[in-house]
C-alpha positions as CSV (number, residue, x, y, z in Angstrom):
1,M,88.8,87.5,78.8
2,K,86.8,88.7,81.8
3,M,83.4,90.2,81.1
4,T,82.6,91.6,84.5
5,K,84.8,93.4,87.0
6,G,83.8,91.0,89.8
7,Y,84.9,87.8,88.0
8,K,88.6,88.0,88.9
9,Q,87.8,88.9,92.5
10,K,85.5,85.9,92.8
11,L,88.1,83.6,91.2
12,N,90.8,84.8,93.6
13,L,88.4,84.4,96.6
14,Y,87.6,80.9,95.4
15,R,91.3,80.0,95.3
16,N,91.8,81.4,98.8
17,V,88.8,79.4,100.2
18,I,89.8,76.2,98.5
19,F,93.4,76.6,99.8
20,R,92.0,76.9,103.4
21,R,89.7,73.9,102.8
22,N,92.6,71.8,101.6
23,L,94.6,72.8,104.7
24,L,91.7,71.6,106.8
25,L,91.6,68.3,104.9
26,K,95.2,67.7,105.7
27,G,94.5,67.8,109.4
28,V,91.1,66.0,109.3
29,N,89.6,65.2,112.7
30,L,86.2,64.7,114.3
31,S,86.1,67.8,116.5
32,S,83.1,70.1,116.4
33,F,85.3,73.0,115.3
34,Y,86.6,71.0,112.4
35,K,83.0,70.2,111.3
36,Q,81.8,73.8,111.6
37,E,84.8,75.1,109.7
38,M,84.5,72.5,107.0
39,N,80.8,73.2,106.5
40,A,81.3,76.9,106.4
41,L,84.1,76.7,103.8
42,T,82.2,74.2,101.7
43,K,79.1,76.4,101.6
44,K,81.3,79.4,100.6
45,L,82.8,77.3,97.8
46,A,79.4,76.2,96.6
47,L,78.2,79.8,96.2
48,L,81.4,80.9,94.5
49,S,81.3,77.8,92.2
50,Y,77.7,78.7,91.2
51,E,78.5,82.4,90.5
52,I,81.7,81.6,88.6
53,S,80.1,78.8,86.6
54,M,77.2,81.0,85.6
55,E,79.5,83.7,84.3
56,R,81.6,81.2,82.4
57,K,78.4,79.8,80.8
58,K,77.3,83.3,79.7
59,L,80.6,84.0,78.1
60,I,80.8,80.7,76.3
61,D,77.2,81.2,75.1
62,L,78.2,84.6,73.7
63,I,81.1,83.1,71.9
64,N,79.0,80.2,70.5
65,M,76.6,82.7,69.0
66,E,79.3,83.8,66.6
67,I,82.0,81.2,66.5
68,N,80.5,78.8,63.9
69,S,79.6,81.5,61.4
70,I,83.1,83.1,61.6
71,H,84.9,79.8,61.4
72,Q,82.8,78.6,58.5
73,K,83.6,81.8,56.6
74,L,87.4,81.4,57.4
75,S,87.8,77.7,56.9
76,G,84.6,76.1,55.7
77,E,84.4,73.9,58.8
78,T,82.0,73.8,61.8
79,L,83.1,74.8,65.3
80,F,81.6,75.3,68.7
81,I,82.6,75.2,72.3
82,E,81.4,72.4,74.6
83,Y,81.4,73.5,78.3
84,E,82.1,70.7,80.7
85,S,80.5,72.4,83.7
86,I,79.9,71.2,87.3
87,L,76.2,72.1,86.8
88,S,74.0,69.8,84.8
89,N,71.6,72.7,84.0
90,H,72.3,76.4,84.2
91,R,68.7,77.4,83.6
92,R,67.4,76.2,87.0
93,S,67.0,78.5,90.0
94,E,70.0,79.5,92.2
95,N,68.7,77.3,95.1
96,E,68.4,74.3,92.8
97,C,71.9,74.8,91.5
98,L,73.4,75.2,94.9
99,K,71.6,72.1,96.1
100,E,73.2,70.1,93.3
101,I,76.7,71.6,94.0
102,L,76.4,70.9,97.7
103,E,75.3,67.3,97.0
104,N,78.4,66.8,94.8
105,F,80.7,68.2,97.5
106,S,79.1,65.8,99.9
107,K,79.6,62.8,97.6
108,S,83.3,63.7,97.1
109,Y,84.0,64.3,100.7
110,K,85.3,60.8,101.4
111,L,87.7,61.0,98.5
112,D,88.7,64.5,99.6
113,C,89.7,63.1,103.0
114,E,91.7,60.3,101.5
115,N,93.5,62.5,99.0
116,K,93.8,65.5,101.4
117,T,92.5,67.8,98.6
118,T,89.2,69.1,97.2
119,N,88.2,67.0,94.2
120,F,85.0,68.8,93.2
121,G,84.4,72.5,92.2
122,I,84.9,74.9,89.3
123,H,88.6,74.2,89.3
124,K,87.7,70.9,87.8
125,E,85.6,72.4,84.9
126,N,86.9,72.2,81.4
127,Y,85.8,73.0,77.8
128,K,86.3,71.4,74.4
129,F,86.5,72.8,70.9
130,I,84.3,70.6,68.7
131,L,85.5,70.8,65.1
132,N,83.3,69.1,62.5
133,G,81.7,67.0,65.3
134,N,84.9,65.8,66.9
135,D,87.1,67.0,69.8
136,A,89.7,69.3,68.1
137,K,92.3,68.4,70.7
138,S,92.5,64.8,69.3
139,F,91.1,65.2,65.8
140,S,92.7,68.3,64.2
141,S,95.9,69.2,62.3
142,Q,98.2,72.0,63.3
143,G,96.7,74.1,60.6
144,Q,93.2,73.5,61.9
145,K,94.3,74.4,65.5
146,R,95.7,77.6,64.1
147,N,92.4,78.4,62.4
148,I,90.6,77.9,65.7
149,I,92.9,80.3,67.5
150,I,92.2,82.9,64.8
151,T,88.4,82.4,65.1
152,I,88.6,82.8,68.9
153,K,90.5,86.1,68.4
154,M,87.7,87.3,66.1
155,C,85.0,86.4,68.6
156,Q,86.9,88.1,71.4
157,K,87.2,91.2,69.3
158,N,83.5,91.3,68.6
159,I,82.5,90.7,72.3
160,F,85.0,93.2,73.6
161,E,83.7,95.9,71.2
162,E,80.1,95.2,72.2
163,F,80.7,95.3,76.0
164,K,83.5,97.9,76.2
165,G,82.4,100.2,73.3
166,V,86.0,100.5,72.0
167,K,87.9,98.7,69.3
168,P,90.8,96.5,70.7
169,I,94.3,96.3,69.3
170,I,94.8,92.9,67.7
171,L,98.1,91.0,68.0
172,L,98.7,88.2,65.5
173,D,102.0,86.5,66.2
174,D,103.1,84.5,63.1
175,L,99.6,83.1,62.5
176,F,99.8,83.5,58.7
177,S,102.6,81.1,58.0
178,E,100.3,78.1,57.3
179,L,97.4,80.1,55.6
180,D,96.8,80.5,51.9
181,E,96.3,83.9,50.3
182,D,92.5,83.7,50.3
183,R,92.4,82.9,54.1
184,R,94.8,85.7,54.9
185,Y,92.7,88.1,52.9
186,E,89.5,87.1,54.7
187,I,91.1,87.6,58.1
188,L,92.6,91.0,57.3
189,E,89.4,92.1,55.6
190,Y,87.5,91.2,58.8
191,L,90.0,93.4,60.8
192,T,89.9,96.4,58.6
193,D,88.5,98.7,61.3
194,N,91.0,97.6,63.9
195,Q,94.6,98.4,64.6
196,V,96.5,95.2,64.0
197,F,100.1,94.1,64.8
198,I,101.3,91.1,62.8
199,T,104.6,89.3,63.0
200,T,105.4,87.3,59.9
201,T,108.3,86.1,57.7
202,D,106.3,86.6,54.5
203,K,105.1,90.1,53.8
204,S,103.8,89.4,50.2
205,F,100.2,89.7,51.3
206,V,100.5,93.3,52.5
207,N,100.5,94.7,48.9
208,N,96.7,94.0,48.7
209,F,95.9,96.4,51.5
210,K,96.2,100.1,52.1
211,N,97.3,101.8,55.3
212,I,99.8,99.1,56.3
213,N,103.1,100.0,57.7
214,V,105.9,97.4,57.5
215,I,108.8,97.3,59.9
216,E,111.6,95.0,58.9
217,M,113.4,93.9,62.0
218,E,116.9,93.5,60.4
219,K,116.8,97.0,59.0
220,A,115.5,98.4,62.3
221,R,118.4,96.8,64.1
222,K,120.9,98.2,61.7
223,G,119.4,101.7,61.9
224,K,119.6,101.5,65.7
225,N,123.2,100.6,65.7
226,E,124.4,103.2,63.2
């Protein structure tokens, strides 16, 4: 989910610059041209890394403002996103952040030359879903992972509506198969004002809601062939 028009352009530019830097690393030499080009590309990467990381931090902060309350309501468990950023502190000034980034590029330069690739930058960033205090990737069941996906969908919906001023169409592909009736009800109740497309092998829950249209694929195929 991209919150600003410029994010994708910055990300594409970052990929282009890092591609050029990696090409330069593959032909490493001590010429003055090489040093000038490497310094120019590294400074460009540092600025793009800062700008992209700041935008990611803003989006994750927005999600974290809602994610736990939504997830507790849907599952009774705690959840938040831990952002593993290249920046140790996003609240500092731009100059301070750029200084930290450039220092880390400098520290990784020897390894970059050995591996012929850039080992530092926002392409190395990551994030974790922390469920009940533990990394959900390692300490969660398939059902819990499914609940996390649903919660993220709900957060995306809210943020999209706030920033775009329109209600998005929600697509839920077979997410209800492992949920009990109460959980299904909570989710659909939360999405009452949205247009929602659901694929499922169990349509029993639709009787509790109005304005739901059901398309049975087998019947639809037969009707098309007749």
